N, C-alpha and C positions, 0 to 999 in steps of 0.2 A: 630598351637595352641594346647597346652596340653589338654588332656581329664582328668578332675579331678573327674570323676564319682567314687564312692566308690565301685561299683560292676562291675564285668567283664561281657563281652557279653556272654550270654548263648550259649552253643553249640547246634545248630539245630540237632534234632534227629528224627528217625522214631517213630511214635506213638506206644506205648507198645502193643496195641491190634493187630497191624499189624505185628510188628517185631517179636513177639513171635511165629509166624508161618512161619518165613523165616530165612535164614542164611545170608541175605544181611547186610552190615555194618550198625550198629546202629547209630553212630555219622556221621553226614552228612558234617561237616566241615564249617568253616567260609566263607562268601562271601568276595570279595575283600574289599568292603566298611567296613564290620565288622572288618576285619583284620587290616585295616589302623587305624580305630577308637580305637581298643583295644591296638594296638602298641603305640598309643599316650598317653596311661595311664602310660607308663614307664617314670620315672623321670630322667633316665640316671645318676644314682648315681655315684659319683666319686669313691667310694670304691667298687662298683659292688658286693654287698653281694650275689646276686643270683648265681654268678659264683662259689662261695664257696660251693654251694650245688649241683653242676653238676659234676658227676664222670668223664666226658670226657672234662670238662673245655671249653665249648662253650662260645664264646664272646656274651653273651646274650644281653646286651645293644646295642652292635654293630649291630646284626641282626634285633633287634626290631626297631632301628633307620632307617634302610633301608626300612623296611616295612612301617613305618610311612611316609616315603618320596615317597612311591609307587614303590620303586626299589626292586621288588620281586626276580629277578634273583640274584642281588647282595646280598640280604639277605640270599639266599640259599648258595652262595659261602662262606659267612662268617661262616655259620653253618658247611659246608662240610670241612672246614679246620680242624675241631676238631672231627667231627662225620661222620663216613662212612655210617650210616643207618638212616638219619634224618626222613624219612617218617614213619619208623617203630617206632622210639623212640617217635615221636610226638603222637603216638597212644597208646603205652603201658607203657611208663615210668610213675612211680608214682611221677609226678612233685610236687604234693601237699606236699610231705614229703622231697623234695630235693630243687630244685631251687626256687619254688614258696613259700615255707615256710620261705625263707629268704628275700623275696621281701619286700621292705620298704612300698609299698602300702598296704600290708597286715596288718600293725599295726592298722590302723583305718578303714579298709574296707577289700575288697577282693584283693588278689595279682593279678598282671597282668597274663593273661592267656598264660603263656610262652609255655606250651606244645601245646596248640591249635594253636599258631602262628608258632611254629616249623613245625607242620604238614602242615599248610597252605603253608609255604614257599617251603617245599619239594614237595607237591602236585602241586603247581604252576610250579615248575621247571620241573617235570615229564610230566605234561599236555602240556607244551609249548616246549617240546623237547629242554630243556636247554643244553648247552654245557657241556659235561663230561670232567673232567680233563684229559689231554693228557697222554698217556702211556709214562713212563720214559725210557730212555736208560738203558739197563741192566748193572748192576755194577759188575757182575761176581759172586755174592753170591746167594746161594740157601737155602731156608727155607721151612720146611714142617709144615703144620697145621693139627692137628688131630681134626676133628669135624667142621661142618659148621654152628654151632649155633652162638649166638651173640658174644661171646668172640673170637671164631676162625675167624669170618668174620671181626671183628674190627682189630684184629692183622694182618690179611692178607692185609686189606686195607691200614693200616699204612705203612707196609713194601713195598707194591707194589708202593705206591706214591714216594718211594725213590729209585726205580729201582731194588729192590730185585726180584729174580725169586721165586715166591711163588706158592706152590701146596697145595691145601686143599683136605684132604682125608675124605670122608663122608661114614658112614656105610650104610645108607639107600639109596633108589633109587632116592630120591628127596633131594634137597639142602635146608638148612635153620635150621636144628635142631629143637629146641622147637618152633621156629617161624613158622615152617611148620606143625609139628605134634601135638603141644601142644596148641597153642592159636587159638581159633575158628575164622572162616571166618568173623563172625559178629563183631569181635573186631579188627581183622587184616586180611584184604583181602590178599589171597595168590598172587594175581597179583602184589600187592605192594612189597611183599617179592621178587618175581621173578625180578621185575624191579630194586630193589636195588642191587640184586646179579649180574644182567647184567652190572650194573655200575662198579662193582668190576672187572668183567671179562674184561671190556674195558680197565681197568688199567693194565691188563696182568695177573691177578690171574687165575690159572688153577685149575679146580675142577674135582676130580675123585670120582664118586659115587660107591656104592656097594663095598667099601673098608673097611673091619672091621679090624682096627689096633689092633694087638694082635692075629689076626687069619689069615687074608689074608697076612699081612706083619707086622712085629714088629717094634717098635720104634728103637730098636738096628739095625735092617736091614736098616731102612730108613737112618740112619747115616753111617753105616759101608759099605753098599753095593750100596745105591742109591745116595750117594754123597751130602746129605743134611747136611749143617754145623750146623744147629740149628733146634730144633723141639719145637713147642708149642702144649701142650695138652689142648684142650678145648672140651673134650668129654661129658661134662654135667653130670647130675645126673638122669639117666633114670631107676634106679632100684627101684621099688615101695616098700613102707613099708605097713605092715598089722598089725592088732591089736592082732592077735593070739587068737581070740575068737571062740567059737563053731559055726560052720556053714559057716566059710569063704571059704570052699572048695565046696560049693553048686553052681550049675548052676544059673546064674543070679547075681553073685558077680563079680564085675570088680574092678581093680585098676583104678584110674582116668587116669593114663598114658595110659592104654590099651583102655579105652573108648574113650578118646580124639583122640588117634592115629587112631582108626578105623574111626572116623568121619572126622577128619581134613586131615589126610594123604591119607586115602583110600576113602574119600567122601561117607561114608555109609549113609549120609542123602539124597543123590540123589535117585530118584525113580528107576533108572535102575542100581544102584550100585550092584556089585557082592560081596561086603564085608558085611558079616553078622554083625548086631548089634541089640541088643534087643530093640524092641519098646514096652516098659513096660507100664503098666497102672499106677503103683505107684512106684516112685523111691525115695530112701533114699540116700542122699549124706552125707558122714561122713567127717567133717572138716570145716574150716572156712576161708581158704586162697583164693587167686585169682584162683587157679586151681579148688577148690571146686565150686566157682562161675561159672567158665567156664563149668564144667561138669553139674551143675544144669541147667544152661541156655540152654545147648545143649539138655539135656533130655526133657526140656520143649518144645523145638522146634520139638521134635520127638513125641509130643502129650501126654506126661505123666503128672500126678499130681506129683509135686516134693517138697520134704521136705529136707532142709539142717539141719543136726543135729550137734550141736556144744556144747562142754562141758563147755565153758565159756559164759559170757554174751555178748550182742551185743556190749558193749563198748570195749571189748577185741578182737573183730573180726580183724584178720590180713589183710583181703582183703581190696582193695582200696574202699573208700567210694562210689565212682561213680559206681563201679561194683556191690556193695551190693544194692544200690538204684535202679539200672537197673534191678537186679534180682527181687527185691520186686515189682517193677512196672509191671513186666512180670508175676506176680502171683506165684512166688516161695515162699513157706512157710518156716519159720524158727522156729526151736525148740532150744532155748538157754538153757544153764545150764542142758544139757541132754547128756548122754553118752551111747552108745550101749554096751551090755554085752553078747549078743548072737544073732545068726541069725537062725530063724526057717525054716524048709523046709518040702516038701512033694514030694515023688517020685524023689528026687535028685534036686528039684528046690526050690528056695527061695519062701516063702509065708508069712513071718513075720519077724519083728525085735524086740528084747527085749531090752528095755532101762531102765535106772534109772536116777532119778533127781540128780542134783549136786548143791553144794553150794560152794562159794569162801571163802578161808581162809583169814586171815589178810595178808597184804603185807609182803613178805620176804625182805631180805637185798637189793635185786635188785628192789624191788617195785612190783614184780610179785605176783599175788594172785593165789594160787594153788586150782584147783577144787577138791572137796571132795564129795564122794557119800553120799546121804541122806539116812539114815537107812530106810529099808522096803519101798522103793519107786519105785520098779520095775513095769513096765507096758509093754504091748505088742501092736504093731501096725501092721496092714496089709501092706505088701509091696511085690513086686515081682522082685525088682532089688535093689541091694545095690552097691554104688560106693564109694570105699575107697580113700579118698584124705587127707592122714595124713602125707605126705612127701615122699621124695625119697632120694636115696643115689647113689654115683657113682658106675658104673659097675666095678667089680674087675678084668676084663680081662686085662686091660693095666698094672695094678700093677703086676699081675701074670706073665706077659710076658716081663717086662722091668727090666733089671738088675740094682740093686742098687737104685731103685725108692722107697723112703720112703713115707709111708702114715699114716694117723691117724687111730686109732682103728676102727672108724666108716666108714672108707674107703676113706676119702678125701685125695687127694695128698698134701703132705706138700710142700709149696712153699713160698718164701719170699713175704711179703705183697706189697712191693714197686716195685720189679722187676719180680716176678713170677718165679724166679730161683728155681729149685728143687734140690734134692740131686744128680742128674745126671748132669755132666758137659755138657753144651750146650742144656739142656732140660728145658723148661719153662712150666708153667701151670697156668690156671686162670679160673674164672667163677665157675659154679656149681661143676665142678670136684674137686675144692679146697674147696669151702665154703659150699657145699650142696646147695639145691634149694634156689635161691635168685632172684633178678630182672634182666631184660634184660640189663638195663643201667649199673648196677654194674659189670655184666659180660663183657660188652664192655669196661668199664674202666680198668678192669684187663687185657684184651687183648691189649689195647693201651699201658699200662705201660710195659707189657712184650715185645711188639714190640720195644720199645725204648731200653730196655736192650739187646734184641737179636741183634739189630743193632750194639750196642757197642761191643758186644761179637764177632760178625762176622767181624767187621772192625779191630779188633786187629791183628797185624802182617802185615798190609798193609804198 
């Protein structure tokens, strides 16, 4: 019997007063009973509008129907046909702006909790040692993947399922890219990332770490000397941006990239960690995206008073609503319509931040309201740590070492939107290396499209 409730089942979570002192996962997941009842809210629409909002085209009504029937493993198999990393996507995808925003149930109430149910199906599969797709017979073709982030792993998974010999080259000592070094443990447990990657390895994907493409070996060498017929570049966007204001070179100023890498990759939050990270008393996080929320919530767990400083209003915050709400529940302060203009210091260390009030202009042609400084509104706040979270760009190393690879002025690799093909024959690219910092699922969608194009390219001449 269908569940016609207008509201979705709430996600069970840790109490804010407890979770702000630990790095354990905040969201606890649906029970079996909650998952079945929530899945029954799906109307199984004939047109399947929710699928139109999914970058990897999961058969959403199909897997929801299986959960409603209690067939959890079958639900996972439906998802896995389209998505190589369902346990990850169920946790970090912005479903509210993708599949769920197109759900018919959202017209007169709340949409079905698609993301929560995807997570449930994947976790059920992992907890019950569900069968992994069998490794395919090699088809004689070799492909290289640069970077083990979401786009690279998605591309690798799609090709491995069809018998391609796939090798992933990762610059760091651990696999996962931003999934490992960027997203905190309390949002995405690293055991989940490791489990998803092991699933790809069972399909035959080979992963080589400590391989800096462009330094250890170049893209040209991969193709000319190592015998790879096609290469996918999914190296992400790990080069942080700064504001170029006075005081940015002081001790106590971090990029969000560095701060999160120290905590997530090097486990700086653990008592016996040998990785230094500042345990500040007052932390100022500059920016309003998901990365800013991650940095702020990590700093809070290290014992600091944390303030997020954002130059637009709360309405314009680009971070997921859920992440903002969680940050506020945990005691993170927000200063809206505020912009830093200088960082003060003493003896080489940060001790204050100078800001000014902002106001929003009338909407421009795109509907965007530009922040404008309010005259004579500067003020100073005490702080001993500043974390810059105002965006990142691709590392220029691959561009500089790959012949004929065209890039945008800001550093992104120029690639066809539908196929990922770059200006180099046989070389494809996707994810943040092409678009700049975006979401995990959009990167995966790009990797999946590129895999289809790479397959067609490698099959030519057979």
